[in-house]
C-alpha positions in Angstrom: -8.7 -121.5 -90.9 -10.7 -119.2 -93.2 -12.8 -116.7 -91.2 -15.1 -115.7 -94.0 -16.5 -117.5 -97.0 -15.2 -116.8 -100.5 -18.5 -115.4 -101.5 -18.5 -112.9 -98.7 -14.9 -111.9 -99.4 -15.8 -111.4 -103.1 -18.7 -109.2 -102.1 -16.6 -107.1 -99.8 -14.0 -106.7 -102.6 -16.6 -105.6 -105.1 -18.1 -103.2 -102.7 -14.8 -101.5 -101.9 -13.9 -101.3 -105.6 -17.3 -99.9 -106.7 -17.4 -97.3 -103.8 -13.8 -96.3 -104.7 -14.6 -95.8 -108.4 -17.7 -93.8 -107.6 -16.0 -91.8 -104.9 -13.1 -91.0 -107.2 -15.4 -89.5 -109.8 -17.5 -87.8 -107.0 -14.4 -86.3 -105.5 -13.5 -84.6 -108.8 -17.1 -83.4 -109.3 -17.3 -82.0 -105.8 -14.0 -80.2 -106.4 -15.7 -78.5 -109.3 -18.2 -77.0 -106.8 -21.1 -79.4 -107.5 -22.0 -79.6 -103.8 -25.5 -81.1 -104.3 -24.2 -84.2 -106.1 -20.7 -85.0 -105.0 -18.5 -87.7 -103.3 -21.2 -89.5 -101.4 -23.8 -89.5 -104.2 -21.4 -90.9 -106.7 -20.0 -93.5 -104.3 -23.5 -94.7 -103.4 -24.4 -94.8 -107.2 -21.4 -97.0 -108.0 -22.3 -99.2 -105.0 -25.9 -99.5 -106.1 -24.9 -100.6 -109.6 -22.6 -103.3 -108.1 -25.3 -104.4 -105.6 -28.0 -104.9 -108.1 -25.8 -106.9 -110.6 -24.1 -109.1 -108.0 -27.2 -110.0 -105.9 -29.8 -110.5 -108.6 -29.8 -112.0 -112.1 -32.9 -110.0 -113.0 -31.9 -107.7 -115.9 -35.2 -105.8 -115.4 -34.1 -104.8 -111.8 -30.7 -103.6 -113.1 -32.4 -101.6 -115.9 -34.9 -100.1 -113.4 -32.0 -99.0 -111.2 -30.3 -97.3 -114.2 -33.6 -95.6 -115.1 -33.8 -94.3 -111.5 -30.3 -92.9 -111.7 -31.1 -91.2 -115.0 -34.2 -89.7 -113.3 -32.1 -88.4 -110.4 -29.6 -86.9 -112.8 -32.3 -85.2 -114.9 -33.9 -83.8 -111.7 -30.5 -82.4 -110.7 -30.0 -80.9 -114.1 -33.3 -79.1 -114.1 -32.9 -77.7 -110.6 -29.4 -76.5 -111.2 -30.3 -74.9 -114.6 -33.3 -73.2 -113.0 -31.4 -71.7 -110.0 -27.9 -71.0 -111.5 -28.5 -70.7 -115.2 -25.7 -73.2 -115.9 -26.4 -75.7 -118.6 -23.5 -78.1 -118.3 -24.4 -81.7 -118.6 -21.2 -83.4 -117.5 -22.3 -84.3 -114.0 -25.7 -85.4 -115.3 -24.0 -87.8 -117.7 -21.4 -89.0 -115.2 -24.0 -90.2 -112.7 -25.5 -93.0 -114.8 -22.0 -93.7 -116.1 -20.9 -94.4 -112.5 -23.8 -96.7 -112.1 -22.7 -98.6 -115.2 -19.1 -98.8 -113.8 -20.5 -100.2 -110.6 -22.5 -102.8 -112.6 -19.3 -103.8 -114.4 -17.7 -104.4 -111.0 -20.7 -106.5 -110.0 -20.3 -108.7 -113.1 -16.6 -109.3 -112.4 -15.3 -106.9 -115.1 -12.8 -105.3 -112.6 -10.0 -104.3 -115.0 -12.5 -102.8 -117.5 -14.3 -100.8 -114.8 -11.0 -99.6 -113.4 -9.6 -98.5 -116.7 -12.9 -96.8 -117.7 -12.9 -94.9 -114.4 -9.3 -93.7 -114.9 -10.1 -92.5 -118.4 -13.3 -90.8 -117.2 -11.6 -88.9 -114.4 -8.7 -87.9 -116.7 -11.2 -86.4 -119.1 -13.0 -84.6 -116.3 -9.8 -83.2 -114.8 -8.3 -82.1 -118.1 -11.6 -80.8 -119.4 -10.6 -77.2 -119.8 -7.3 -78.0 -121.5 -9.1 -80.4 -123.9 -11.6 -77.7 -124.6 -8.9 -75.2 -125.5 -7.2 -77.8 -127.7 -10.5 -78.4 -129.6 -10.7 -74.7 -130.3 -7.4 -74.9 -132.2 -8.5 -77.7 -134.5 -9.1 -76.4 -138.0 -11.6 -77.5 -140.6 -9.0 -79.1 -142.8 -7.8 -81.3 -139.8 -11.3 -82.5 -139.2 -11.7 -83.4 -142.9 -8.4 -85.3 -142.7 -9.5 -87.1 -139.6 -12.5 -88.2 -141.5 -10.2 -89.3 -144.4 -8.2 -91.4 -142.0 -11.4 -93.0 -140.6 -12.4 -93.8 -144.2 -9.0 -95.4 -144.9 -8.8 -97.3 -141.6 -12.4 -98.3 -140.9 -14.3 -98.3 -144.2 -11.9 -99.3 -147.0 -9.7 -101.8 -145.0 -12.4 -104.2 -143.9 -13.7 -104.4 -147.5 -10.4 -105.6 -149.0 -10.0 -109.4 -149.7 -8.0 -111.4 -147.2 -6.6 -113.7 -149.9 -3.7 -112.5 -152.2 -4.6 -111.5 -155.7 -2.3 -112.1 -158.7 -1.1 -108.9 -160.3 1.7 -108.6 -162.9 2.7 -112.2 -162.2 3.0 -111.7 -158.4 0.7 -112.4 -155.6 -0.4 -109.1 -154.0 -2.0 -109.1 -150.6 -4.1 -105.9 -150.7 -5.0 -106.1 -147.1 -1.4 -106.2 -146.1 -0.6 -103.2 -148.3 -3.5 -101.3 -146.8 -2.4 -102.2 -143.3 0.9 -100.5 -144.1 -0.8 -97.5 -145.6 -3.1 -97.2 -142.5 -0.1 -97.5 -140.1 2.0 -94.9 -141.9 -1.0 -92.6 -142.3 -1.6 -92.8 -138.5 2.1 -92.1 -137.7 2.1 -89.2 -140.1 -1.1 -87.8 -138.6 0.3 -88.2 -135.1 3.6 -86.5 -136.1 1.7 -83.5 -137.5 -0.4 -83.0 -134.4 2.6 -83.2 -132.1 4.6 -80.8 -134.3 1.7 -78.3 -134.4 0.7 -78.3 -130.8 4.0 -79.1 -129.0 6.7 -77.2 -130.8 6.4 -76.5 -134.5 9.0 -73.7 -134.0 11.7 -76.2 -133.2 13.6 -77.2 -136.3 14.8 -80.6 -135.0 11.4 -81.5 -133.7 9.7 -80.6 -137.0 12.3 -82.4 -139.0 12.0 -85.6 -136.8 8.2 -85.8 -137.2 8.4 -84.8 -140.8 10.7 -87.9 -141.3 7.8 -90.1 -140.3 6.2 -89.3 -143.6 9.3 -88.8 -145.9 12.8 -87.9 -144.7 13.8 -87.3 -148.3 11.0 -84.8 -148.8 11.9 -83.0 -145.6 15.6 -82.6 -146.7 14.5 -81.5 -150.2 12.3 -78.8 -148.7 15.0 -77.6 -146.4 17.8 -77.7 -149.0 15.7 -75.5 -151.3 14.9 -73.1 -148.4 18.4 -72.6 -146.9 20.9 -73.4 -149.6 23.7 -71.3 -147.9 23.1 -72.8 -144.4 24.8 -76.2 -144.7 24.9 -76.8 -140.9 21.1 -76.4 -140.7 20.5 -78.7 -143.6 22.7 -81.4 -142.1 20.9 -81.1 -138.8 17.6 -81.5 -140.7 19.0 -84.5 -142.6 20.0 -86.2 -139.3 16.8 -85.4 -137.5 14.5 -86.4 -140.3 16.5 -89.6 -140.8 16.2 -90.5 -137.1 12.4 -89.9 -137.4 12.3 -92.1 -140.5 14.0 -95.0 -138.7 11.7 -94.6 -135.7 8.7 -94.8 -138.0 10.1 -97.7 -139.9 10.9 -99.5 -136.6 7.3 -99.1 -135.4 6.1 -100.5 -138.8 8.5 -103.4 -138.3 7.1 -104.0 -134.9 3.6 -104.2 -136.3 4.4 -106.5 -139.2 7.3 -108.7 -137.9 8.3 -108.3 -134.2 10.8 -111.1 -134.8 12.6 -109.2 -137.5 12.6 -106.0 -135.4 14.4 -107.9 -132.7 16.8 -109.7 -135.2 17.7 -106.4 -136.9 17.9 -104.3 -133.7 21.7 -103.7 -133.9 21.4 -102.3 -137.4 18.5 -100.0 -136.8 19.7 -99.0 -133.3 23.2 -98.0 -134.4 21.9 -96.1 -137.4 19.4 -94.3 -135.2 22.0 -93.5 -132.5 24.3 -92.0 -135.2 21.6 -89.8 -136.6 20.6 -88.7 -133.0 24.2 -87.7 -132.2 24.4 -85.8 -135.5 21.2 -84.0 -134.7 22.5 -82.9 -131.4 25.8 -81.8 -132.9 24.4 -79.7 -135.7 21.5 -78.3 -133.6 24.0 -76.3 -131.6 25.6 -74.9 -134.8 22.6 -74.5 -137.0 20.9 -71.1 -137.3 17.3 -70.8 -136.1 15.4 -71.4 -139.2 11.8 -72.6 -139.0 11.0 -75.6 -141.2 7.9 -74.9 -143.3 5.0 -76.8 -141.7 2.4 -78.5 -143.8 -1.1 -77.1 -143.3 -2.7 -80.6 -143.7 -2.0 -83.6 -141.4 -2.9 -85.9 -144.3 -2.9 -85.7 -148.1 -4.3 -87.8 -150.8 -1.3 -87.1 -152.9 1.0 -88.5 -150.1 -1.2 -91.6 -149.7 -1.3 -92.3 -153.4 2.5 -91.8 -153.8 3.3 -93.9 -150.8 1.0 -96.7 -151.9 2.5 -96.7 -155.4 6.1 -96.7 -154.0 5.2 -99.6 -151.6 3.7 -101.6 -154.4 6.7 -101.1 -156.8 9.3 -101.9 -154.1 7.3 -104.9 -152.9 6.8 -106.2 -156.5 10.6 -105.7 -157.2 11.7 -107.6 -154.1 9.2 -110.4 -154.6 10.3 -110.8 -158.2 13.9 -110.8 -157.1 13.4 -113.5 -154.5 11.7 -115.7 -157.0 14.0 -115.1 -160.0 17.3 -113.7 -158.7 17.6 -114.3 -155.0 21.3 -113.5 -155.0 20.6 -109.8 -155.6 17.9 -109.1 -153.0 20.2 -106.7 -151.1 20.9 -104.8 -154.3 17.1 -104.6 -155.0 16.6 -103.3 -151.5 19.2 -100.6 -152.2 17.3 -99.6 -155.4 14.0 -99.6 -153.6 15.5 -97.6 -150.7 16.2 -94.7 -153.0 12.5 -94.5 -153.5 11.3 -95.4 -150.0 13.1 -97.0 -147.1 9.8 -97.6 -145.4 8.6 -99.7 -148.4 11.8 -101.8 -148.1 11.2 -102.4 -144.4 7.6 -103.4 -145.0 8.4 -105.7 -148.0 11.3 -107.4 -146.3 9.3 -107.9 -143.2 6.6 -109.7 -145.2 9.2 -111.9 -147.0 10.9 -112.6 -143.7 7.6 -113.8 -142.1 7.1 -116.1 -145.1 10.5 -117.6 -144.7 11.6 -116.3 -148.2 14.7 -114.5 -146.8 17.1 -115.4 -144.0 17.9 -113.2 -141.0 21.2 -112.3 -142.6 19.7 -111.3 -145.9 16.9 -109.4 -144.1 19.4 -107.4 -142.0 21.6 -106.6 -145.0 18.5 -105.6 -147.0 17.3 -103.2 -144.2 20.8 -101.7 -144.1 20.8 -101.3 -147.9 17.4 -99.5 -147.7 18.6 -97.1 -145.1 22.0 -96.5 -146.9 20.2 -95.8 -150.1 17.9 -93.3 -148.4 20.9 -91.6 -146.9 22.6 -91.5 -150.3 19.5 -89.8 -151.8 19.4 -87.2 -149.0 23.1 -86.5 -149.2 22.9 -86.1 -153.0 19.9 -83.6 -152.7 21.9 -81.6 -150.1 25.0 -81.6 -152.2 23.3 -80.4 -155.4 21.4 -77.8 -153.5 24.3 -76.3 -151.6 27.3 -77.2 -153.8 29.3 -77.9 -150.6 30.1 -81.5 -151.3 33.2 -81.6 -149.0 31.2 -80.4 -146.0 28.5 -82.9 -146.7 30.5 -86.0 -147.6 32.5 -85.8 -144.3 29.5 -86.4 -142.0 28.0 -88.7 -144.6 31.0 -91.0 -144.5 30.8 -91.1 -140.7 27.1 -92.0 -140.9 27.8 -94.8 -143.4 30.6 -96.1 -141.1 28.2 -96.2 -138.2 25.6 -98.1 -140.3 28.3 -100.6 -141.5 29.3 -101.1 -137.8 25.7 -101.8 -136.9 25.1 -104.3 -139.6 28.4 -106.0 -138.9 27.4 -106.4 -135.3 24.0 -107.7 -136.5 25.7 -110.4 -138.6 28.0 -111.3 -135.9 25.2 -111.8 -133.4 23.0 -113.6 -135.8 
């Protein structure tokens, strides 16, 4: 037998949630020594927002309640500024925000209200740390952030959804730009992590540098430390692991099915590079990898876009005219950019143009070609071919074992 009606139980649940959300925010504010407006005020504000939205359908009443909360917040702000000289507006803003969160609860947006409250409290608790972080942001980083916003939110929506014919091949510009946006975001994130978490760590810098171009990272290091073969091999392994991690994220975005199907190949390759990174990190001398001063670069975006187009065009042409050499074309494309091979093969796999077996072999070919290019750069820079080819053979063997396992399972 049910003791209470469903309507009453729903009201009690909403009340508890609204008071909990307001109380959580108020608890944080009161801890910051805002004794006038604290736990009780914020809890009641959340409850008021819930009460008005759940008991009345009158939008005017809800808006009037919000106006009243704004008036209370403004009064608090003026009184506090007059008596203490403090001009912070965080509490003033959070009071109407809490009312809105309570209103969300009243209109059954429970998950949204809860997530918003968690984010708000996190920003309040970590306010000083976030403030310190913003002080470290340079002008160039802000400009590059605007560049990323232009790429992702202005240019992308304007591109045609239908493929266009270019050089005899259908080119999906929106797909290409999706890849550019994804790689740009990964590159931006890698730069930020490297700068603010540990840019002094050679392996970390190399790993995140591999998000953009593992070949470029190895080329920079090979030129900088020609006599330190152990350090260069550590950089090669770490940058390659970062490249595979980035390529796998890209694969997850374009074709989760192919990511799952090719997991043995990518996982074994990644594990081999991770082990090599650990091995050489202990032997390598402490040499700092030169850190780029810009998180993004128009040159990188143009070069990557061109490489992606060339590799994609080559693989599409091969599928249509010489399907038996798709793997060979992937190897050729991998010398230029393994990421472009991953993106192009994923699109072909989604379209059913290549089988799982061919896709796995093509991804392996792209990774093997990229490894070949990096080993060649290291060999020519140091002249120590014997020291370089030995770990290179082991890495190739690991990759072959991975693709063999892939073919066996598929």
